[in-house]
C-alpha positions in Angstrom: -38.6 -39.6 -116.5 -36.8 -42.6 -114.4 -36.6 -39.7 -111.8 -40.2 -38.9 -111.8 -40.7 -42.7 -111.8 -38.0 -43.2 -108.3 -39.7 -40.1 -106.9 -43.5 -40.1 -108.0 -46.2 -42.9 -106.4 -49.0 -41.8 -108.8 -46.2 -41.9 -112.0 -46.1 -45.7 -111.3 -49.8 -46.1 -110.6 -50.7 -44.5 -114.2 -48.1 -46.8 -115.7 -49.2 -49.9 -114.1 -52.7 -48.5 -114.5 -51.8 -47.9 -118.4 -49.7 -51.1 -118.8 -52.7 -53.0 -117.6 -55.1 -51.6 -120.1 -53.0 -51.6 -123.2 -52.3 -55.5 -121.9 -56.2 -56.4 -121.7 -56.9 -54.6 -124.3 -54.6 -56.9 -126.5 -55.9 -60.0 -124.7 -59.3 -59.2 -125.7 -58.2 -57.9 -129.2 -56.4 -61.8 -129.3 -59.2 -63.9 -128.1 -62.5 -62.1 -130.0 -60.6 -61.3 -133.5 -61.2 -64.9 -134.7 -64.8 -64.7 -133.5 -65.5 -61.2 -135.2 -63.9 -62.7 -138.1 -66.4 -65.3 -138.3 -69.4 -63.1 -136.8 -68.7 -60.9 -140.0 -68.6 -64.0 -142.4 -72.2 -66.2 -141.0 -73.7 -62.1 -141.3 -72.5 -61.9 -145.2 -73.7 -65.1 -145.2 -77.0 -64.7 -144.7 -76.9 -61.9 -146.4 -75.6 -63.2 -150.1 -78.3 -66.2 -149.5 -81.3 -64.0 -148.9 -80.2 -61.7 -151.8 -79.7 -64.7 -154.2 -82.7 -65.8 -153.0 -84.7 -63.4 -154.0 -83.0 -61.9 -156.6 -83.7 -66.1 -158.1 -87.8 -65.5 -158.1 -87.8 -61.7 -159.5 -85.9 -63.3 -162.8 -88.1 -66.3 -163.0 -91.0 -63.5 -162.8 -89.9 -61.3 -165.3 -89.3 -61.5 -169.5 -85.6 -62.4 -170.8 -84.9 -59.0 -172.4 -85.4 -57.2 -168.8 -82.9 -60.1 -166.8 -79.6 -57.7 -167.9 -81.2 -54.7 -166.5 -82.2 -56.6 -163.2 -79.0 -58.1 -162.8 -76.9 -54.6 -163.6 -79.2 -52.9 -160.5 -79.0 -55.1 -158.3 -74.7 -55.8 -158.3 -73.2 -53.3 -155.4 -69.7 -52.5 -155.3 -69.4 -56.0 -152.8 -71.5 -58.2 -155.2 -71.7 -59.1 -158.5 -74.5 -61.1 -160.1 -74.9 -62.9 -163.9 -76.2 -65.3 -165.6 -74.3 -68.3 -167.4 -76.5 -70.2 -169.9 -73.3 -72.6 -170.5 -73.6 -74.6 -167.3 -71.6 -74.4 -164.1 -68.4 -74.4 -164.7 -65.8 -75.7 -162.0 -64.5 -74.4 -158.9 -61.5 -73.2 -160.0 -62.6 -71.4 -163.2 -65.5 -70.0 -161.8 -63.5 -68.5 -159.0 -61.3 -66.7 -161.4 -64.3 -65.3 -163.2 -65.8 -64.1 -160.0 -62.7 -62.1 -159.1 -62.8 -60.6 -162.3 -65.9 -59.5 -162.2 -66.0 -58.2 -158.9 -62.8 -55.7 -160.0 -64.9 -54.9 -163.3 -66.8 -51.0 -162.4 -69.8 -51.3 -162.1 -72.2 -50.4 -165.1 -73.7 -46.9 -165.8 -77.1 -46.4 -164.3 -78.8 -43.4 -166.4 -82.7 -42.0 -165.3 -84.5 -39.5 -167.3 -82.7 -36.1 -167.4 -79.4 -37.5 -165.2 -76.6 -39.7 -166.9 -74.5 -40.9 -163.9 -70.9 -41.4 -164.5 -69.5 -45.1 -164.4 -67.9 -45.7 -161.2 -65.0 -48.4 -160.6 -64.1 -49.3 -158.0 -60.7 -49.4 -156.3 -61.4 -53.6 -155.5 -57.9 -55.3 -155.0 -57.7 -59.4 -154.9 -56.4 -60.9 -151.6 -54.1 -63.1 -153.8 -52.6 -64.5 -150.3 -55.8 -66.0 -148.6 -57.4 -66.6 -151.8 -54.8 -69.1 -152.4 -55.3 -71.5 -149.8 -59.3 -71.8 -151.0 -58.4 -72.8 -154.6 -58.3 -76.4 -153.4 -61.6 -75.7 -152.2 -64.8 -77.0 -154.1 -68.2 -77.2 -154.8 -71.0 -77.6 -152.1 -74.0 -78.4 -151.9 -76.2 -76.6 -150.2 -78.6 -78.8 -147.8 -82.6 -77.7 -148.2 -82.5 -76.7 -144.5 -79.6 -74.0 -145.3 -81.5 -72.6 -148.3 -84.7 -71.1 -149.0 -85.4 -72.1 -152.5 -86.6 -75.5 -153.6 -84.1 -76.0 -156.2 -80.3 -77.1 -155.8 -77.9 -74.3 -155.1 -73.8 -74.8 -154.9 -72.1 -72.5 -152.8 -68.1 -71.8 -152.5 -65.2 -69.5 -150.5 -63.1 -67.5 -152.4 -60.7 -66.8 -149.9 -60.6 -66.8 -146.4 -61.6 -63.7 -145.3 -65.4 -62.7 -146.5 -64.9 -63.4 -150.4 -68.0 -66.5 -151.0 -69.6 -67.6 -154.0 -73.3 -68.9 -155.1 -74.7 -70.4 -157.8 -78.6 -71.1 -158.4 -80.3 -72.7 -161.2 -83.5 -71.6 -162.6 -86.3 -72.3 -163.5 -85.0 -72.8 -167.4 -81.7 -74.4 -166.5 -79.5 -71.4 -166.3 -77.3 -71.1 -163.6 -77.3 -67.3 -161.4 -74.5 -66.7 -160.3 -73.2 -64.4 -157.0 -69.9 -63.3 -156.3 -69.6 -61.6 -152.7 -66.3 -59.5 -151.4 -65.5 -56.6 -149.7 -62.5 -54.9 -149.4 -59.6 -55.6 -147.0 -60.7 -54.0 -143.3 -58.4 -51.1 -142.3 -57.3 -53.0 -139.0 -57.9 -53.2 -135.5 -56.8 -49.9 -134.5 -59.0 -47.3 -136.3 -59.4 -44.3 -135.1 -62.7 -44.6 -133.2 -61.0 -47.3 -131.2 -57.8 -45.3 -130.7 -59.9 -42.4 -129.6 -61.5 -45.0 -127.0 -58.1 -46.5 -126.1 -57.4 -43.2 -125.2 -60.4 -41.9 -123.5 -60.2 -44.7 -121.1 -56.6 -44.3 -120.8 -56.9 -40.8 -119.4 -60.0 -42.0 -117.7 -57.9 -44.6 -115.6 -55.0 -42.0 -114.9 -57.3 -39.4 -113.1 -58.3 -42.9 -111.3 -54.9 -43.5 -110.4 -53.6 -40.3 -109.3 -56.6 -39.7 -107.4 -55.7 -43.4 -105.4 -51.8 -42.7 -105.1 -52.8 -39.1 -103.6 -54.9 -41.4 -100.9 -51.8 -44.2 -100.1 -49.0 -40.8 -100.3 -50.8 -38.6 -98.3 -50.4 -40.5 -95.3 -47.5 -41.7 -96.1 -46.1 -38.3 -96.4 -47.5 -37.4 -92.9 -45.7 -40.6 -91.8 -42.2 -39.9 -92.6 -42.9 -36.1 -91.5 -43.6 -37.7 -88.1 -40.9 -40.0 -87.8 -38.2 -37.3 -88.7 -40.1 -35.0 -86.1 -39.4 -38.2 -84.0 -35.9 -38.5 -84.5 -35.3 -35.1 -83.9 -36.5 -35.3 -80.3 -39.5 -32.6 -81.5 -43.5 -33.4 -80.0 -45.4 -34.5 -82.6 -49.5 -35.2 -81.9 -50.2 -38.5 -82.7 -51.2 -39.2 -86.3 -54.8 -39.9 -87.2 -55.7 -43.3 -87.3 -57.7 -43.6 -90.4 -58.6 -45.0 -93.4 -57.9 -48.2 -94.9 -56.6 -51.6 -93.3 -52.7 -51.3 -93.9 -53.4 -47.5 -93.2 -54.8 -47.6 -89.8 -52.4 -49.9 -88.6 -49.6 -48.4 -89.9 -50.2 -44.6 -88.3 -51.2 -46.9 -85.1 -47.8 -49.0 -84.9 -46.4 -45.7 -85.1 -48.3 -43.9 -82.1 -47.4 -46.9 -80.2 -43.9 -46.5 -80.6 -43.8 -42.4 -80.0 -45.9 -43.9 -76.8 -43.3 -46.5 -75.8 -40.7 -44.6 -76.9 -41.4 -41.4 -74.9 -42.3 -43.8 -71.6 -39.0 -45.3 -72.0 -36.8 -41.9 -72.1 -39.1 -41.1 -69.2 -38.0 -43.9 -67.0 -34.6 -43.9 -67.7 -34.4 -39.7 -66.9 -36.8 -40.4 -63.6 -34.2 -43.4 -63.2 -31.0 -41.1 -63.3 -32.8 -38.3 -61.4 -33.7 -41.0 -58.1 -30.4 -42.2 -57.8 -28.6 -38.8 -58.1 -31.2 -37.3 -55.4 -30.6 -40.4 -53.5 -26.6 -40.8 -53.5 -26.6 -36.8 -51.9 -27.7 -38.2 -48.4 -24.8 -40.5 -48.0 -22.9 -38.5 -49.8 -23.4 -35.7 -47.0 -22.4 -38.5 -44.4 -19.2 -39.7 -45.6 -18.8 -35.5 -45.7 -19.9 -35.2 -41.8 -17.8 -38.5 -41.0 -14.3 -37.9 -43.0 -14.5 -34.2 -41.2 -13.3 -36.2 -38.2 -10.7 -38.0 -39.5 -7.3 -37.2 -37.3 -5.3 -37.4 -40.6 -4.7 -34.2 -42.1 -3.7 -35.7 -45.1 -6.3 -38.5 -45.2 -9.1 -36.2 -44.2 -8.2 -33.8 -47.3 -7.7 -37.0 -49.9 -11.1 -38.5 -48.8 -12.7 -34.5 -48.6 -11.6 -33.9 -52.3 -12.9 -37.7 -53.3 -16.4 -37.0 -51.8 -16.4 -33.8 -53.2 -15.8 -35.4 -57.1 -18.3 -37.8 -56.3 -20.6 -34.7 -55.1 -20.0 -32.5 -58.4 -20.8 -35.9 -60.7 -23.6 -36.1 -59.1 -24.3 -33.2 -59.7 -24.0 -32.9 -63.1 -26.1 -35.9 -63.9 -29.1 -34.5 -61.7 -28.6 -31.4 -63.6 -28.5 -33.1 -67.1 -31.6 -35.2 -66.0 -33.6 -32.5 -65.6 -32.6 -30.5 -68.8 -33.4 -34.2 -70.3 -36.5 -34.2 -69.1 -37.8 -30.9 -69.7 -39.8 -30.6 -73.1 -38.9 -27.4 -75.0 -40.5 -26.2 -78.1 -38.7 -26.4 -81.3 -39.0 -23.3 -83.2 -38.0 -21.8 -86.0 -34.9 -18.9 -85.0 -32.4 -17.2 -86.9 -29.5 -19.7 -86.4 -26.3 -17.5 -87.4 -27.7 -14.6 -84.7 -28.2 -17.5 -82.1 -24.1 -18.2 -82.2 -23.3 -14.7 -82.4 -24.7 -13.7 -79.4 -23.3 -17.0 -77.6 -20.0 -15.8 -78.9 -20.9 -12.3 -77.4 -22.3 -13.2 -74.4 -18.5 -15.4 -73.8 -16.5 -12.7 -74.5 -17.7 -10.8 -71.9 -16.9 -13.0 -69.7 -13.4 -12.9 -70.8 -12.7 -15.7 -73.0 -10.9 -15.6 -76.0 -13.9 -16.0 -79.2 -14.3 -14.7 -82.4 -17.7 -15.1 -85.0 -17.5 -14.5 -87.9 -20.6 -13.2 -89.3 -22.3 -15.1 -92.3 -25.8 -14.7 -94.4 -29.1 -14.9 -92.3 -30.0 -18.8 -91.9 -33.5 -19.5 -90.5 -33.8 -23.0 -88.7 -36.1 -24.3 -87.0 -35.0 -26.6 -83.4 -34.5 -25.8 -79.8 -32.9 -23.4 -79.2 -32.1 -23.6 -75.6 -30.5 -27.2 -76.0 -28.8 -26.1 -79.1 -27.2 -23.0 -78.0 -25.8 -25.3 -74.7 -24.3 -28.1 -77.2 -22.7 -25.0 -78.9 -21.6 -23.1 -75.3 -19.5 -26.6 -74.5 -17.8 -26.6 -77.4 -16.8 -23.3 -77.7 -15.9 -23.3 -74.2 -13.5 -26.7 -75.0 -11.7 -25.0 -77.6 -10.8 -21.8 -75.2 -10.3 -24.5 -72.3 -7.8 -26.2 -74.2 -6.9 -24.7 -77.3 -6.3 -21.1 -76.3 -8.8 -19.8 -77.9 -12.0 -20.2 -80.4 -13.0 -19.1 -83.7 -16.4 -19.6 -84.3 -18.5 -19.8 -87.5 -21.9 -20.9 -89.5 -22.1 -21.4 -92.8 -24.2 -23.1 -95.6 -23.6 -25.9 -96.8 -25.9 -28.0 -99.8 -26.0 -30.9 -97.5 -27.3 -29.0 -94.4 -25.5 -26.4 -92.3 -22.4 -26.2 -90.0 -21.2 -24.4 -87.0 -17.1 -24.0 -87.2 -15.2 -23.6 -84.1 -11.5 -24.3 -84.4 -9.0 -23.4 -81.7 -5.2 -23.6 -81.5 -4.9 -26.2 -78.9 -3.1 -29.7 -79.3 -5.7 -31.9 -80.8 -7.0 -34.8 -79.9 -5.7 -38.3 -81.1 -7.7 -40.3 -83.6 -8.0 -43.1 -81.5 -9.5 -41.1 -78.9 -12.0 -39.3 -81.2 -15.2 -41.3 -80.6 -14.2 -41.9 -76.1 -14.6 -38.3 -75.2 -18.0 -38.4 -75.9 -18.6 -41.3 -73.3 -20.3 -40.1 -70.2 -17.4 -39.4 -67.2 -14.4 -40.3 -69.6 -11.5 -37.3 -70.0 -8.2 -37.6 -70.8 -6.8 -35.8 -68.5 -6.0 -37.9 -65.8 -5.5 -35.9 -62.5 -9.6 -35.6 -62.2 -8.3 -32.2 -61.2 -11.5 -29.8 -61.4 -9.6 -27.0 -62.4 -8.2 -28.8 -65.6 -11.3 -30.4 -66.5 -14.7 -31.2 -66.2 -16.6 -34.0 -64.7 -16.9 -35.4 -68.5 -20.5 -34.9 -69.7 -19.6 -31.8 -71.7 -19.0 -33.6 -75.0 -22.0 -36.2 -74.3 -24.4 -33.5 -73.9 -23.6 -31.5 -76.3 -24.0 -34.7 -79.2 -27.3 -35.9 -77.2 -28.4 -32.7 -78.1 -27.0 -32.4 -82.2 -28.0 -36.2 -82.6 -31.7 -35.2 -81.1 -31.7 -32.5 -84.1 -31.1 -35.5 -86.7 -27.4 -34.1 -86.9 -24.0 -35.1 -85.8 -20.9 -33.7 -84.1 -17.2 -34.4 -85.7 -13.8 -33.8 -84.4 -11.0 -33.0 -86.8 -7.6 -32.6 -86.1 -5.6 -29.9 -88.1 -2.2 -28.7 -88.9 -2.8 -26.2 -85.7 -5.6 -27.3 -83.7 -9.0 -29.2 -83.9 -11.9 -28.1 -85.4 -15.4 -29.6 -84.0 -18.0 -29.5 -86.3 -21.9 -29.8 -85.4 -23.9 -30.8 -88.4 -27.2 -30.2 -88.6 -29.4 -31.7 -91.9 -31.4 -29.6 -93.9 -35.3 -28.6 -93.3 -38.0 -29.6 -95.8 -40.2 -26.4 -96.8 -37.5 -24.3 -97.1 -33.9 -23.5 -98.5 -31.3 -26.0 -97.2 -30.7 -24.8 -93.6 -27.2 -24.3 -93.2 -25.3 -27.1 -92.3 -24.3 -26.1 -89.3 -20.8 -27.2 -88.2 -19.3 -25.6 -84.6 -15.2 -26.1 -85.3 -14.1 -25.9 -81.8 -10.7 -25.9 -81.1 -9.4 -28.6 -78.5 -12.9 -30.0 -78.3 -13.3 -30.6 -74.9 -15.6 -30.0 -73.6 -15.8 -28.7 -70.0 -17.0 -32.4 -69.0 -14.4 -34.3 -70.9 -11.3 -33.1 -70.0 -7.7 -33.2 -72.2 -4.7 -33.9 -71.0 -2.6 -31.0 -71.4 0.5 -32.8 -73.0 -2.0 -35.1 -75.3 -3.8 -31.7 -76.4 -0.1 -30.1 -77.6 1.1 -33.1 -79.5 -1.4 -32.0 -82.2 -0.9 -33.3 -85.9 
């Protein structure tokens, strides 16, 4: 239940709706219950006054021999009538007699050819409520409250619907009326329960539709944010719906446009800088050729060549970053295996461990380049590369491991810095310009993953961890363990790599 509460917006809407329904019903019950009781008592009081007045007129118009039959015929399950000729008793004694008569079964009424059985009513006296009414005495009814001209007295039998009325007849006798209804079943009857259940069902259906109307745009927003974080091209979100949802979609679309504009401006700036550096570098190379000192000339040409190489690498990185590659689903194991086969044909000592087919949505060319940088570093600084793609519970891992010296823990983050090389000679024969690992990590992070370098007893392991994707089996966490994870860009000093843990 708690899991559904945390995951489902509809479940929360339903719970809050039902809670509101129950609270509102409780408030209505407490407010109206007293008014309901008063209304019932007032209606019962008017009914008994009317019946008693009518019965008094009938009794005065009929012979005394028929009065007993009339009284018996007038008795009901909630009312008893009798005549007292010895005068009116005091309130407590009359109340006791009234309860006794109400508890007695109705007299048997027989018709010619038909004998009705005696009806015994299960009428229980409410002693708890009647105890508070024992202190009440006879109340003389006012002429405007009583339809007859003769005197009448009234009292309450209990705090519920029990009441008594005595009216004096023309011959001096008193017509007594006792009225009480059995206690009601309470507010939660079967009818009220059904009504509440139907109301809860109707409100739950409405809550589900309301929650879906809110959750669907939020789901689209989450999917678009995830795709944007992975560098995928996404269409702008529809700017429709209520103001809050529409403003959220508009804000996301503006953010997406600003991010694309920022990336485009940065890429154009890098490309412009790299392009503009070509002219002065060419001029410097021409002037260096005229330096008479051969040793100085060679050093100058070497420095210029290194700067030119870095410039070309920057331009290549800027051009590739500006290229918008489409995202598509590929067999990740086949992609990495084909890369290893290509490098093996070029003479690299690369081996691939075959595994299960893993379908993954990515930018395959960019991901292939990231893997290639790690594999080439493993071969260059760790003699060989062992590559595998594995499915994990939390994603995909491509593993590339080597037999090199490893990387000091203090330098594991620095090697991802652009143009950083652990090899100090700056010799391109022993290392690149220091962009390989930077490019690899940028590509992987655009896919929502990351690269981790781990020193082992022998060699280094570089792991490309890719996140799972919705809508299918968890894509394998691709961890590329690259021995000597020194991309052709980040060059490791041989002596340092030899000090692997």
